[in-house]
Every structure is written in C-alpha cells, then in structure tokens.
BADRENDO-526707 format. One record per residue: y, z, x of N, C-alpha, C in turn. Coordinates in steps of 0.001 Angstrom, whole numbers, padded with zeros to 6 digits, always signed. Layout:
REM residues N
YZXYZXYZX...
//
This chain:
REM residues 332
-008725+078103-056419-007434+077430-056569-006384+078131-055715-005506+077332-055115-004434+077905-054307-003367+078507-055201-003074+079771-055017-002117+080455-055863-000704+080261-055347+000244+080645-056162+001652+080540-055764+001945+081417-054561+001331+082639-054539+001577+083550-053420+001081+082953-052114-000108+082284-052155-000639+081659-050953+000258+080520-050489+000766+079723-051439+001655+078626-051072+002919+079159-050427+003447+080248-050971+004648+080842-050398+004364+081350-048987+003184+081934-048786+002840+082446-047472+002777+081320-046449+002163+080198-046831+002081+079077-045913+003458+078494-045634+004324+078500-046642+005689+078026-046431+006424+078942-045460+006253+080251-045641+006865+081210-044720+006308+081040-043312+005005+080773-043218+004381+080590-041914+005031+079436-041164+005207+078315-041859+005782+077144-041211+007191+077424-040713+007991+078102-041535+009372+078389-041149+009431+079376-039983+008620+080424-040038+008624+081419-038963+008101+080822-037665+007023+080047-037764+006464+079416-036565+007458+078454-035936+008241+077785-036769+009249+076862-036237+010313+077621-035457+010697+078795-035939+011677+079601-035208+011118+080039-033855+009870+080487-033861+009252+080916-032606+009110+079727-031651+008718+078587-032191+008553+077399-031351+009864+077014-030677+010946+076978-031450+012240+076618-030870+012661+077635-029821+012371+078910-030071+012740+079945-029121+012006+079755-027792+010694+079500-027860+009909+079325-026633+010317+078045-025918+010559+076974-026668+010921+075697-026040+012311+075720-025433+013128+076708-025802+014417+076838-025131+014246+077315-023694+013067+077832-023386+012758+078306-022033+011841+077324-021311+010823+076827-022007+009839+075915-021421+010234+074492-021787+010750+073758-020819+011265+072419-021063+010153+071371-021070+010157+070526-022093+009317+069333-022091+007832+069555-022234+007395+070685-022798+005971+070951-022964+005665+071362-024416+005972+070520-025400+005776+070906-026805+004317+071146-027166+003384+070394-026576+001973+070555-026918+001446+071903-026438+001868+072339-025260+001439+073643-024740+001958+074757-025638+003212+074650-026072+003796+075666-026957+003072+075671-028299+002702+074494-028798+001984+074407-030076+000641+075119-029991-000084+074921-028899-001375+075589-028745-001193+077098-028652-000167+077546-027950+000095+078985-027827+000356+079608-029195+001142+078938-030025+001413+079440-031380+000145+079439-032227-000649+078395-032077-001896+078300-032829-002815+079467-032498-002929+079796-031223-003792+080899-030803-003264+082228-031341-001953+082411-031321-001367+083655-031842-001726+083854-033310-001594+082792-034120-001842+082916-035557-003325+082898-035893-004156+082479-034940-005599+082469-035163-006262+083733-034631-005467+084726-034228-005970+086011-033730-006804+085832-032458-006345+084940-031595-007077+084694-030364-006314+085144-029143-006843+084797-027989-006221+085111-026703-006064+083809-025924-005019+083738-025117-004652+082496-024442-004759+082645-022933-005390+081662-022284-005487+081607-020831-004657+080424-020339-003689+080700-019471-002821+079658-018928-003196+079476-017465-003754+078315-017133-004230+078062-015772-003475+076890-015163-002881+077112-014011-002195+076035-013306-001779+076524-011926-001253+075600-011140-000802+075920-009792+000445+076806-009870+000783+077511-008791+001961+078397-008821+003260+077623-009056+004161+078265-009787+005524+077762-009904+005810+076820-011043+004842+076586-011940+005095+075633-013026+005515+076322-014333+005585+077659-014338+006095+078359-015518+005044+079062-016343+003898+079422-015749+002849+080106-016512+003348+081447-017049+003877+082278-016152+004373+083594-016568+005595+083453-017462+006409+082443-017221+007584+082212-018058+007183+081918-019497+006128+081105-019677+005640+080811-021021+005141+082075-021703+004358+082885-020978+003840+084118-021562+004971+085065-021959+005978+085207-021099+007106+086089-021404+007934+085556-022565+008141+084236-022610+008946+083654-023687+008282+083872-025036+006962+083703-025097+006246+083943-026350+006331+085411-026741+006178+086309-025766+006227+087740-026068+007607+088168-026540+008667+087654-025910+010019+088069-026277+010495+087435-027580+009846+086386-028024+010246+085740-029267+009758+086512-030491+008839+087444-030279+008308+088259-031371+008687+089711-031110+009241+090358-032117+009682+091744-031982+008477+092679-032106+007801+092903-030979+006634+093774-030965+006516+094407-029581+005566+095315-029434+005388+095975-028146+004745+095023-027151+005278+095013-025938+004813+094092-024895+004568+094896-023617+003435+094652-022976+003146+095263-021681+002675+094169-020734+003079+094293-019498+002652+093334-018479+001776+094031-017462+000668+093365-017107-000248+093874-016089-000261+092872-014942+000153+093318-013767+000082+092461-012585-001275+092694-011917-002159+091725-012042-003510+091888-011508-003495+091695-009992-004001+092685-009296-004090+092676-007831-005477+093180-007431-005913+092933-006202-007253+093381-005797-007464+094893-005894-006390+095697-005805-006560+097151-005855-006351+097733-007253-006188+096879-008271-006030+097367-009640-007347+097948-010134-007289+099114-010793-008483+099788-011278-008670+099561-012776-009906+099610-013269-010128+099469-014718-009361+100500-015535-009239+101730-015021-008519+102779-015745-007029+102466-015859-006480+101661-014953-005076+101252-015068-004862+100394-016314-005913+099732-016759-005821+098858-017929-006156+099619-019206-007284+100312-019216-007750+100942-020450-007134+102316-020689-006820+103047-019620-006328+104407-019757-007320+105391-019158-006927+106649-019126-007763+107668-018483-007549+109011-019172-008580+109843-019167-008491+111205-019709-008055+112156-018602-006982+112892-018858-006412+113818-017869-006538+115242-018411-006936+116154-017547-007101+117537-017977-005738+118215-018103-005475+118769-019293-004225+119473-019574-004450+120967-019306-003731+121497-018311-003926+122897-017926-003523+123854-019041-002453+123536-019789-001993+124443-020848-002952+124449-022030-003408+123275-022444-004313+123188-023599-005752+123465-023220-006037+123437-021914-007404+123612-021435-008337+122566-022061-007846+121347-022111-008635+120269-022702-008175+118950-022091-008983+117934-022271-008634+116620-021751-007738+115865-022735-006735+115197-022206-005815+114407-023017-005864+112950-022554-005960+112056-023501-006077+110640-023167-004699+110027-022913-004549+109381-021764-003327+108672-021421-003585+107169-021561-003017+106524-022593-003305+105107-022819-002879+104240-021639-003659+103204-021378-003341+102263-020319-002473+101125-020827-002296+100120-019982-001388+099014-020297-001898+098118-021411-003186+098224-021752-003736+097360-022793-003239+097751-024180-002653+098952-024310-002215+099432-025625-000833+098871-025950-000818+097591-026284+000399+096895-026704-000024+095752-027608+000941+095209-028350+000604+094122-029268+000468+092784-028557+001279+092558-027538+001117+091380-026688+001016+091869-025249-000112+091566-024619-000375+091992-023253-000335+090759-022356+000521+090792-021342+000624+089692-020389-000163+090076-019141-001231+089353-018892-002031+089575-017688-001673+088534-016651-000873+088917-015670-000368+087954-014691-001353+087800-013535-001753+086556-013285-002707+086217-012216-003978+087051-012355-004631+086885-013491-005787+087717-013835-006936+087536-012855-007038+086371-012226-008173+086157-011326-007893+086620-009895-006860+087425-009696-006650+088072-008392-007211+089497-008365-007659+089981-009520-008307+091300-009560-009813+091126-009383-010480+092205-009035-011929+092152-008828-012640+091955-010165-013860+091429-010147-014614+091267-011396-014785+092574-012167-014904+093705-011462-015034+095003-012133-013801+095303-012972-012625+095015-012438-011393+095257-013182-011234+094246-014311-011582+092999-014062-011506+091986-015113-012364+092382-016318-013512+092983-016052-014418+093343-017141-013862+094444-018032-012812+095136-017589-012208+096174-018421-011581+095589-019681-011330+094281-019677-010723+093632-020831-011738+093181-021877-013022+093200-021546-014019+092587-022423-014034+093213-023814-014136+094534-023878-014214+095203-025175-012931+095037-025968-011794+095198-025313-010522+095137-026031-010265+093740-026585-010630+092689-025859-010372+091334-026323-011284+090943-027480-012515+091431-027485-013456+091045-028529-013373+091953-029746-013309+093268-029528-013404+094220-030627-012080+094901-030955-011026+094599-030165-009700+095168-030397-009743+096694-030430-010473+097228-029464-010569+098663-029306-010914+098968-027850-010727+100231-027466-011035+100678-026104-011866+101947-026199-012937+102006-025429-013786+103202-025393-013675+103838-024018-013221+105083-023983-013061+105833-022736-013696+107203-022925-014608+107561-022031-015283+108867-022075-015916+109141-023432-016496+108111-024018-017199+108277-025282-016327+108267-026516-015008+108142-026360-014097+108107-027503-013543+106678-027657-013459+106218-028888-012985+104864-029177-011579+104920-029752-010699+104092-029200-009303+104057-029627-008976+102643-030108-008415+102549-031313-008070+101250-031879-006794+100710-031225-006740+099396-031073-005555+098737-030530-004649+098294-031673-003348+098138-031421-002411+097774-032493-002640+096349-032983-002056+096056-034126-002135+094714-034704-000720+094193-034933-000442+092940-034623-001343+091970-033993-001615+092326-032541-002700+091786-032010-003051+092032-030612-003419+090710-029961-002771+090404-028842-003023+089139-028150-002876+089339-026652-003839+088829-025906-003761+088814-024455-003370+087407-024009-002277+087325-023271-001843+086056-022682-001995+086209-021178-003009+085570-020617-003312+085728-019200-002981+084451-018440-002492+084610-017229-002253+083468-016362-003200+083557-015169-003556+082397-014647-004373+082396-013441-004112+081129-012639-004272+081251-011329-004209+080101-010451-005580+079449-010392-005655+078154-010075-006971+077512-009933-007833+078253-008935-009141+078194-009146-010082+078964-008340-009969+078603-006860-009540+077368-006576-009460+076948-005171-008360+077674-004413-007413+078329-005130-006322+079018-004461-006836+080241-003695-006179+080555-002590-006613+081665-001740-006428+082999-002452-007411+083884-002303-007314+085230-002856-007645+085345-004322-008388+084379-004875-008732+084431-006287-010223+084698-006464-010567+085303-007624-011951+085540-007993-012223+084738-009271-013288+083954-009308-013585+083213-010546-013813+084177-011707-013258+083856-012870-013496+084684-014045-014955+084567-014466-015618+085675-014783-017000+085598-015283-017066+084798-016585-018233+084208-016847-018403+083411-018057-018092+084222-019318-018507+085497-019329-018251+086338-020506-016765+086551-020725-015999+086611-019622-014549+086793-019741-013883+085524-020258-014258+084374-019715-013670+083113-020157-013974+082848-021625-015172+083241-022048-015591+082965-023422-014763+083735-024434-014100+084800-024019-013302+085592-024949-011893+085026-025126-011504+084088-024308-010225+083407-024513-010424+082270-025502-009632+082269-026552-009774+081224-027561-009454+079853-026984-008421+079775-026149-008010+078476-025618-007478+078639-024205-007588+077560-023447-006992+077490-022122-006073+076274-022074-004889+076470-021536-003936+075366-021409-003455+075283-019968-003048+074090-019585-002417+073860-018287-001038+073278-018548-000034+073857-017925+001336+073415-018176+001621+072103-017466+001227+071994-016224+001483+070766-015472+002927+070680-015000+003172+069721-014129+004527+069528-013627+005400+068883-014697+006676+069245-014757+007567+068629-015753+007918+067196-015361+008360+066439-016346+008872+065103-016054+010193+065234-015297+010617+064196-014595+011904+064286-013877+013069+064649-014790+013064+064112-016026+014160+064425-016950+014126+065895-017354+012915+066402-017658+012795+067809-018043+013146+068728-016877+012770+068324-015667+013098+069154-014499+014601+069161-014232+015249+068038-014503+016700+067978-014358+017386+068878-015369+016903+068850-016627+017466+069746-017651+017232+071204-017289+016090+071481-016681+015791+072850-016255+016791+073318-015204+017132+072430-014262+018098+072799-013235+019474+073062-013831+019841+072258-014818+021143+072432-015456+021201+073721-016271+020129+074008-016983+020141+075160-017894+019793+076466-017205+018895+076416-016195+018366+077644-015611+018834+077876-014186+019687+077021-013682+020086+077130-012289+020840+078395-011956+021644+078922-012897+022475+080076-012595+021935+081404-013074+021009+081390-014046+020492+082643-014596+019127+082383-015212+018413+083446-015525+017105+083318-016170+017292+083106-017669+016655+082104-018248+016804+081875-019692+016209+082995-020525+015356+083823-019929+014765+084937-020676+015793+086024-020975+016879+086055-020202+017885+087106-020390+018513+087059-021776+018711+085858-022305+019378+085706-023598+018401+085505-024756+017105+085573-024464+016120+085328-025517+015997+086552-026418+016183+086341-027718+016103+087413-028705+014926+087176-029647+014306+088247-030172+013188+088071-031106+013617+087296-032348+012784+086380-032783+013067+085591-033985+012039+085873-035078+011078+086752-034812+010076+087143-035800+009642+088563-035505+009239+089292-036546+008790+090669-036392+007266+090721-036397+006738+091796-035836+005290+091940-035757+004654+091940-037142+005301+092592-038117+004711+092632-039458+004701+091248-040098+005655+090376-039724+005625+089000-040207+004420+088257-039640+004143+088469-038362+002995+087813-037741+001700+088250-038415+001591+089542-038758+000395+090034-039438+000220+089335-040778+001310+089163-041525+001231+088455-042811+000852+086991-042622+001376+086378-041576+001059+084975-041325-000397+084802-040921-000917+085758-040169-002343+085723-039820-003191+085793-041088-002789+086648-042030-003504+086734-043301-003421+085415-044069-002273+084747-043985-002125+083460-044673-003037+082401-044058-003179+082433-042743-004057+081465-042073-005502+081640-042549-005900+082863-042807-007276+083109-043247-007579+082444-044585-006565+082157-045393-006793+081550-046701-006965+080040-046627-006740+079447-045463-006867+077993-045332-008317+077593-045585-008498+076580-046420-009840+076140-046802-010409+075183-045753-011707+075341-045474-012408+074423-044583-013606+073866-045334-013616+072548-045547-014701+071915-046281-016008+071987-045505-017114+071836-046220-018432+071885-045602-018577+070821-044521-018050+069635-044763-018168+068554-043781-017406+068879-042494-016283+069564-042619-015494+069933-041442-016200+071043-040668-016783+071994-041371-017549+073043-040691-018741+072445-039952-019407+071498-040590-020534+070829-039946-020085+070073-038701-018907+069469-038764-018371+068737-037608-018123+069686-036437-017594+070873-036718-017378+071868-035667-018699+072258-035017-019737+072461-035824-021048+072815-035294-021609+071667-034455-021437+070434-034914-021948+069278-034173-021269+069150-032805-019959+069385-032761-019237+069280-031488-019743+070309-030489-019895+071546-030940-020346+072607-030037-021808+072396-029644-022638+071983-030600-024053+071743-030285-024204+070633-029250-023313+069649-029284-023388+068547-028322-023154+069029-026898-022364+070089-026720-022139+070610-025367-023397+071258-024810-024273+071759-025677-025493+072426-025217-026575+071430-024834-026411+070182-025228-027423+069164-024949-026926+068101-023975-025679+068198-023545-025115+067158-022699-025732+067223-021298-026166+066102-020743-026842+066118-019441-025942+066510-018276-024643+066453-018444-023734+066790-017348-023299+068250-017373-023858+069041-018295-023488+070447-018401-024713+071324-018202-024539+072384-017394-025609+073372-017251-025366+074595-018121-024183+074715-018693-023897+075768-019668-023008+075195-020751-023482+075220-021986-022697+074729-023114-021886+075838-023747-021238+075507-024853-020375+076463-025548-021214+077396-026424-020698+078600-026619-021411+079638-027366-021066+079563-028850-021812+080295-029699-021418+080391-031112-020009+080963-031292-019578+081825-030363-018203+082323-030428-017218+081157-030310-017560+080160-029508-016693+078991-029364-016561+078239-030690-017661+078139-031444-017599+077488-032764-016648+078233-033677-016748+079553-033680-015875+080366-034523-014422+080221-034093-014171+080250-032788-012807+080099-032290-012242+078724-032637-013066+077695-032535-012608+076342-032856-012220+076247-034326-013008+076857-035184-012711+076809-036616-011445+077598-036943-011297+078773-036343-010095+079586-036598-008842+078871-036098-008943+078250-034939-007794+077529-034404-007438+076340-035290-008443+075655-035820-008188+074523-036711-007478+074975-037990-007856+076132-038508-007196+076659-039704-005732+076977-039408-005475+077559-038227-004090+077856-037863-003286+076574-037672-003893+075560-037064-003204+074282-036867-002881+073623-038204-003811+073717-039150-003562+073152-040478-002405+073875-041165-002386+075199-041063-001303+075968-041680+000039+075625-041048+000064+075457-039723+001309+075101-039045+001798+073723-039471+000859+072864-039884+001227+071540-040373+001592+071553-041856+001532+072734-042492+001906+072842-043901+000782+072530-044863-000456+072551-044366-001596+072264-045231-002407+073530-045473-003006+073637-046667-003888+074767-046945-005349+074356-046851-005639+073278-046127-007000+072862-045845-007027+072199-044466-008138+072388-043765-008281+071846-042417-008911+070464-042460-008574+069643-041456-009100+068291-041328-009864+068151-040014-010727+067150-039900-011399+066912-038611-010413+066701-037465-009263+066113-037763-008268+065900-036710-007777+067211-036111-007748+068278-036908-007363+069588-036376-008364+070043-035323-009646+069823-035592-010679+070179-034620-010577+069313-033373-010367+068021-033563-010334+067089-032433-009160+067385-031497-008015+067732-032078-006843+067974-031244-006970+069251-030420-007771+070200-030906-007889+071493-030228-009160+071641-029402-010122+070753-029581-011417+070891-028911-011304+070994-027390-010502+070159-026699-010413+070314-025240-009903+071689-024811-008870+072208-025495-008308+073509-025124-009255+074648-025451-010039+074509-026523-010908+075597-026972-012259+075582-026264-012771+074419-025929-014139+074325-025422-014251+074193-023903-013335+073452-023264-013548+073031-021873-013720+074201-020911-012949+075294-021082-013017+076387-020102-014305+077190-020210-015090+076965-021254-016351+077690-021426-017536+076939-020805-017338+075698-020410-018430+074833-019981-018582+074838-018462-019812+074706-017999-020095+074628-016571-020789+073299-016279-020134+072392-015561-020772+071117-015213-021916+071324-014225-022853+070390-014232-023945+070432-013266-023421+070069-011875-024247+070337-010866-023856+069999-009499-023646+068493-009345-024492+067698-010000-024349+066250-009912-023054+065786-010567-022700+066400-011696-021446+066047-012364-020251+066381-011480-020331+067489-010777-019238+067861-009879-019135+066884-008709-020281+066435-008204-020270+065446-007137-019647+064135-007610-019870+063829-008877-019304+062615-009472-017868+062819-009947-017304+064004-009636-015926+064337-010017-015725+064297-011538-016738+064734-012250-016649+064833-013704-016285+066270-014074-015178+066436-014779-014722+067760-015178-015187+068091-016585-015075+069368-016937-015445+069788-018289-014563+069112-019337-013287+068902-019030-012400+068214-019969-012883+066791-020240-013338+066108-019199-013858+064752-019376-015082+064757-020298-015959+065749-020117-017161+065835-020937-016791+066078-022401-015802+066944-022646-015383+067206-024026-014849+065936-024673-014031+065184-023952-013517+063934-024514-014650+062938-024760-015676+062938-023914-016838+062084-024131-017571+062492-025407-017715+063800-025618-018376+064299-026827-017562+063934-028072-016251+064059-027997-015402+063690-029135-015547+062201-029465-015719+061388-028442-015864+059944-028650-017213+059602-029279-018255+060358-028934-019608+060032-029379-019998+060678-030708-019392+061801-031048-019784+062529-032259-019136+061904-033496-019925+061514-034487-019364+060899-035700-018388+061840-036407-017278+061269-036861-016253+062050-037557-016524+061987-039055-016548+063135-039738-016801+063108-041183-015610+062563-041944-015827+062282-043205-014773+061784-044080-013667+062833-044174-012449+062523-043707-011369+063528-043744-010943+063901-045150-011324+063081-046124-010938+063370-047504-012162+063781-048315-013007+064571-047667-014181+065099-048344-013795+066190-049324-014760+067008-049752-014487+068046-050758-013398+068998-050309-012431+069226-051176-011332+070154-050924-011174+071049-052144-010534+072192-051984-010352+073088-053123-009447+072458-054167-009659+072761-055443-008784+072207-056489-007322+072549-056228-006464+071551-056339-005040+071771-056175-004567+071712-054747-005493+071604-053758-005067+071531-052349-004361+070221-052106-003257+070271-051399-002481+069070-051119-001655+069293-049895-001281+068214-049253-000420+068298-048073+001001+068536-048514+001737+069315-047712+003116+069617-048081+004073+068864-047205
//
C-alpha cells in the first residue's frame, strides 16, 4: 500500500521537477520534450547523451540543467589530446610524505558535462565506462566512490562531422537516453533573439533545487510500482530489437532496465505512483535507438534506428493499461 510519506515524496517530486523544468526552459526555447527527457534521466539515475549538429544548444541544455541544481559541476572539453587520467585522476608522489597521493580528475562531481565527447580518442572515451556504470573510479588498484547524485550529460556531433570518433557500443549502452534538440521553430528562434541577443541567459540562472532534494526524489522514484504486464511489455519491446531483420545489433538487458527506470521516473513526474505502458512507449525511442545498429541493407534503404523502434512500437501488442496495480494506487 502507498503510504502517506510516499505520497508526500511524489508530491514534492512533481513540484521540484516543475521548478527545474521552468528554469531550464527559460534558457532552451521551444523544446519542452527534450527538457522532459533530461529531467526523467536525472531522476532515474541515468546519463544523457545529446546528439545534434553544432549550434543548436547542446552545451546550453547541459549547462542549464547543471546550474538549475545546487550541486558540484565539472565540465570536460573532449579533444583528441585528452588523456584518460585527465578524467579519472592520477596518483602523484608526495616528496614530504614519501607516498603517493591521489589527485581526483574531472569526473569527481555530481553533474559532469562532457562536451563533444566523440572528439576524444576511444581510449579516453573508455575512461568513463566504470564511472558511468558503477559510480566509482579505480586508479592504481584503489577504488574511489563518486558523489551522489551522479550524472553525465554528454554532447556530441553526428558521426559524419569532421574530426569525430564513433562512440563504442559499450559506451553508448551506458547512456540511458539520447536526445536531439533540432532546429527551433521561427517563433522560438525569434524569442531567442529577443531574450538572448544582449547577454547569456545562463548568467542569471540560479539553482532552484538542492542536491539532497534530488537524492530524495530519486528514492521516491524507486517506490513507483510497475505491474507485471508492464514489465513484460518492456521485455517484449527490447526482445523485438534482437529479432528484427533490419538490425544487426539489438538492445541489451541493460536497455530493458534503463527503459523501466525511465518509465518509473516519467510516471512520478506525471504525479502517478504506478507506471503505464504509455510511459514506456513515450521513452522507447530515446532509450533504445542509440543502442541499435542497422544492417547494411537497412542503411542503403535509408532506414534509421529510430524508424525501427517506431516500427516495433507499432507491431508489439500493448497490454491492458489498467492491469494489476498496488492497493490504493491512483492518479493525482
């Protein structure tokens, strides 16, 4: 049964998330769906990959989200000469102590902004693997825990852009969701010129939530109930990617877990303490598409991974949205 404390937590989550959403949207004009996915990933304990052409506001979105939460923020500018130790840290010999002292790298922050992550070499990109999955860093045989909450918000240009390295499959799989901002509408671009023409909107952005609030909200998201039919639907969607004839690599079990966690966060943001199939459907393209590899024939036919995901959503039967729910669960 849903307790009063859990209901209060979900109510607090909705109010706090609304403050963060308004704060980010004061910077990012006309992209409410992108901001919603970013918030969902934050509360689902995931990492966000923002992929688009230069100049559409990828780094601006990452900075706006980071500045809206009062927590430690570090930015890493990925370049071809960036070393793995620049990210994780390095042990330095202390002459006075006659011992090695660990100097933490840029990854030791609660929100890490990785700008143009696919401009670094694959060796440097792999330095993020352990920290993104296990929220820890191992250097010279010693393991160091990362702070909580911990989120990597990475931006990248499309692979076709000059000077980029494709992210390895293992790296892409650790991002809970990928979003593309896209070009703004003429009206939104006009508002951007009026509001941002003379100064950067980030200058006046103040935190509207504290890190400890985010930790509590993450705990509240974990209490969201997922019925057996909804869990089965998540498994069916991911399993369909492994059998689709236009894909040579389907989604991993980690993708199923990420899809379920994101659905729980989306339900909580909607004021519900139970997830629905619609939560999975709305997030499936962002959560699954970047993990999939189309076949050569599919690429020749100009079929993208996003198209395949929408095809799977169309073909996979949707379970009864009003199936078994916990006693007392209700929409707010």
